[in-house]
C-alpha positions in Angstrom: -28.2 -45.1 -43.8 -25.3 -42.6 -43.6 -22.3 -43.7 -45.8 -19.0 -44.7 -44.2 -16.0 -42.6 -45.1 -12.3 -43.3 -44.7 -11.9 -40.1 -42.7 -14.7 -41.0 -40.4 -13.3 -44.4 -39.8 -9.9 -42.9 -39.1 -11.4 -40.6 -36.5 -13.2 -43.5 -34.8 -10.0 -45.5 -34.8 -7.8 -42.8 -33.5 -10.3 -42.0 -30.7 -10.6 -45.7 -29.7 -6.9 -46.2 -29.7 -6.3 -43.1 -27.7 -8.8 -44.3 -25.0 -7.1 -47.6 -25.0 -3.6 -46.1 -24.5 -5.0 -43.9 -21.7 -6.5 -47.0 -20.0 -3.2 -48.9 -20.2 -1.1 -46.0 -19.0 -3.5 -45.3 -16.1 -3.3 -48.9 -15.2 0.5 -48.7 -14.8 0.6 -45.6 -12.6 3.7 -45.3 -10.4 2.6 -44.9 -6.8 6.1 -43.7 -5.6 6.7 -40.0 -5.1 10.0 -38.8 -6.6 11.3 -42.3 -7.3 14.1 -40.9 -9.4 15.3 -38.6 -6.6 15.4 -35.6 -8.9 13.4 -33.3 -6.6 15.8 -32.2 -3.9 16.6 -29.2 -1.7 20.2 -28.6 -0.8 22.8 -25.9 0.0 25.4 -24.1 -2.0 27.8 -27.1 -1.8 25.6 -29.2 -4.0 23.9 -32.6 -3.3 25.0 -34.0 0.0 24.2 -36.0 3.1 20.6 -37.1 3.3 20.1 -37.9 7.0 17.5 -36.7 9.5 20.3 -36.0 12.0 22.4 -34.1 9.5 19.9 -32.8 6.9 22.1 -30.9 4.5 20.0 -32.3 1.6 16.3 -33.2 1.7 14.6 -35.4 -0.9 10.9 -34.8 -1.6 8.8 -37.7 -0.5 11.6 -39.5 1.3 13.1 -39.7 4.9 16.5 -41.0 5.9 17.9 -42.1 9.2 21.4 -43.3 8.2 24.7 -42.3 6.7 23.1 -41.8 3.3 23.9 -39.4 0.4 22.4 -37.9 -2.7 24.9 -38.2 -5.6 24.4 -36.0 -8.6 25.2 -36.9 -12.3 29.0 -37.4 -12.5 29.6 -36.4 -8.9 30.4 -39.8 -7.3 34.1 -40.0 -8.4 34.7 -36.3 -9.1 33.4 -33.6 -6.7 31.6 -36.0 -4.5 28.7 -35.5 -2.1 28.9 -33.0 0.8 28.9 -34.4 4.3 27.6 -32.0 6.9 28.5 -34.5 9.6 32.2 -34.5 8.7 32.5 -31.2 6.8 33.9 -32.7 3.7 33.0 -34.5 0.4 32.3 -38.2 0.2 33.3 -39.9 -3.0 33.2 -43.4 -4.4 35.9 -45.2 -6.3 35.6 -44.7 -10.1 37.5 -43.9 -13.3 37.9 -40.2 -12.3 39.6 -40.9 -8.9 41.9 -43.8 -9.7 39.9 -46.9 -10.2 39.0 -48.2 -13.7 36.0 -50.1 -12.4 33.4 -48.9 -14.9 31.4 -46.6 -12.6 29.2 -44.5 -14.9 28.2 -40.9 -14.4 24.6 -41.9 -13.8 22.4 -44.9 -13.1 20.3 -46.4 -15.9 17.5 -44.1 -14.7 19.6 -41.0 -15.2 20.1 -38.0 -12.9 20.5 -38.3 -9.2 20.8 -41.4 -7.1 21.2 -42.4 -3.5 24.3 -43.9 -1.9 23.6 -45.8 1.4 26.4 -46.9 3.7 25.8 -50.5 4.7 28.3 -50.7 7.6 28.5 -47.3 9.3 25.6 -45.4 11.0 23.3 -47.8 9.0 19.8 -46.4 8.5 17.0 -46.8 6.0 15.4 -44.4 3.6 11.7 -44.6 3.7 8.5 -43.4 2.1 4.8 -43.8 3.1 3.0 -45.1 0.0 -0.7 -44.2 -0.3 -3.4 -45.2 -2.7 -3.0 -49.0 -2.1 -5.9 -51.5 -2.0 -5.6 -54.1 0.7 -5.3 -57.6 -0.7 -4.0 -56.5 -4.1 -0.5 -57.3 -5.4 2.0 -54.6 -6.4 5.3 -54.8 -8.3 8.2 -52.9 -6.8 11.1 -52.3 -9.2 14.4 -50.4 -8.7 18.0 -50.1 -10.0 20.8 -50.9 -7.5 24.5 -51.4 -7.4 27.4 -52.0 -5.0 30.3 -49.5 -4.7 33.1 -48.5 -2.2 33.9 -45.2 -0.6 37.1 -43.7 -2.1 40.1 -43.6 0.1 39.5 -47.0 1.6 40.7 -50.5 0.5 39.5 -54.0 0.8 36.7 -56.3 -0.6 33.2 -55.7 0.4 29.7 -57.1 0.3 26.4 -55.3 0.0 22.7 -56.0 -0.3 19.3 -54.2 0.2 16.7 -55.3 2.7 13.4 -54.0 1.3 10.2 -53.9 3.3 6.6 -52.8 2.4 4.0 -52.9 5.2 6.4 -54.9 7.4 7.0 -57.6 4.8 10.7 -57.9 4.0 12.4 -59.1 0.8 16.1 -59.1 0.2 18.3 -58.7 -2.8 21.1 -61.1 -3.4 24.4 -60.4 -1.5 26.9 -58.9 -4.0 30.6 -59.4 -3.5 32.6 -56.4 -4.6 36.4 -56.4 -5.3 38.8 -53.8 -3.8 38.0 -50.3 -5.2 35.3 -52.0 -7.3 31.8 -51.3 -8.7 29.3 -54.1 -9.3 27.4 -52.6 -12.2 23.8 -51.5 -12.1 21.1 -54.2 -12.1 17.3 -54.1 -12.1 15.5 -55.7 -9.2 11.8 -56.5 -8.9 9.7 -57.8 -6.0 6.0 -58.5 -5.6 4.2 -57.3 -2.5 0.6 -57.8 -1.3 -0.8 -54.7 0.4 -2.3 -55.1 3.9 -3.8 -51.6 4.0 -4.4 -48.5 1.9 -1.2 -46.8 3.2 2.1 -48.6 4.0 5.7 -47.8 4.8 8.3 -48.6 2.1 11.9 -49.0 3.4 15.3 -49.6 1.8 18.1 -50.6 4.2 21.6 -51.2 3.0 23.5 -54.0 4.8 27.2 -54.4 4.0 30.5 -55.8 5.3 33.0 -55.3 6.6 33.1 -52.2 8.8 36.1 -49.9 8.1 36.1 -50.4 4.3 32.9 -48.6 3.6 30.6 -50.6 1.3 27.9 -48.4 -0.4 24.6 -49.6 -1.9 23.3 -47.3 -4.7 19.6 -46.9 -5.5 17.6 -45.2 -8.2 14.5 -45.5 -10.4 12.1 -46.8 -7.7 8.6 -47.7 -9.0 5.6 -49.4 -7.5 2.7 -50.4 -9.8 -0.4 -52.4 -9.4 -0.7 -55.9 -10.6 -4.4 -56.4 -9.8 -5.9 -53.0 -9.3 -8.2 -52.1 -12.2 -7.8 -55.4 -14.0 -11.6 -55.6 -14.4 -11.4 -52.6 -16.7 -8.0 -53.2 -18.2 -8.2 -54.7 -21.7 -7.0 -58.3 -22.2 -4.4 -58.8 -24.9 -6.9 -60.7 -27.0 -9.4 -57.9 -26.8 -6.7 -55.4 -27.9 -5.9 -57.6 -31.0 -9.6 -57.8 -31.9 -10.2 -54.1 -31.4 -7.2 -53.1 -33.6 -8.1 -55.7 -36.2 -11.7 -54.6 -36.3 -10.8 -50.9 -36.7 -8.3 -51.8 -39.5 -11.0 -53.8 -41.2 -13.5 -51.0 -40.9 -11.1 -48.5 -42.4 -10.3 -50.9 -45.2 -14.0 -51.5 -46.1 -14.6 -47.7 -46.1 -11.7 -47.1 -48.4 -12.9 -49.8 -50.9 -16.3 -48.3 -51.0 -14.8 -45.0 -51.8 -12.7 -46.4 -54.6 -15.7 -48.2 -56.2 -17.7 -45.0 -56.2 -15.0 -43.0 -57.9 
């Protein structure tokens, strides 16, 4: 019988743990394309209106049918986002334009995010999601917040109506103070797929008209709850595997010490 060595056990352990990490990471694959909105095409004026009727900025993987905008890091309350519809920059209230409301330069996901008007030319942003398995459950997660367009006054409300495959789930309605910012929050919903390809939609709904409420969106992720669970390791199996590998490495090390 070939003798066990600590180095050999280490190689076995590293290989097994690498395969385990790969299986776990593959199990949590995000099915959303460009969920952080970093892949965009725009003109010389920088990120701007994201709207099929006024397509100054396009966002890979997504379509838009409303008064919606791409906001770059730090742009919301400084330079703003260019509107090809009104040939000017749209900005939100924040510390850099007169409101100490805590609006940060980016979302928790970092980089670009989308601002959707909930009371004027309201329209959803959408993406067709592929690679689903009918009957399986998927977890949708995203960051969102409530803000107000700079230059306007009054309290507002805002929420997202989110649909996947025709099934709608709504966030809570957030009340926002005059010139305010609600703060970013993480939202999760569970959806059951009806087919292998379904339309995902985010629609901002706000009040009142005339004091533009904006819903902000970033970090969209859709991961499977049930796909591949047959091959995904159970927590107990992981503990046993790691414990067994550590034990093997310990035994081999003791044998080596006794021989020396």
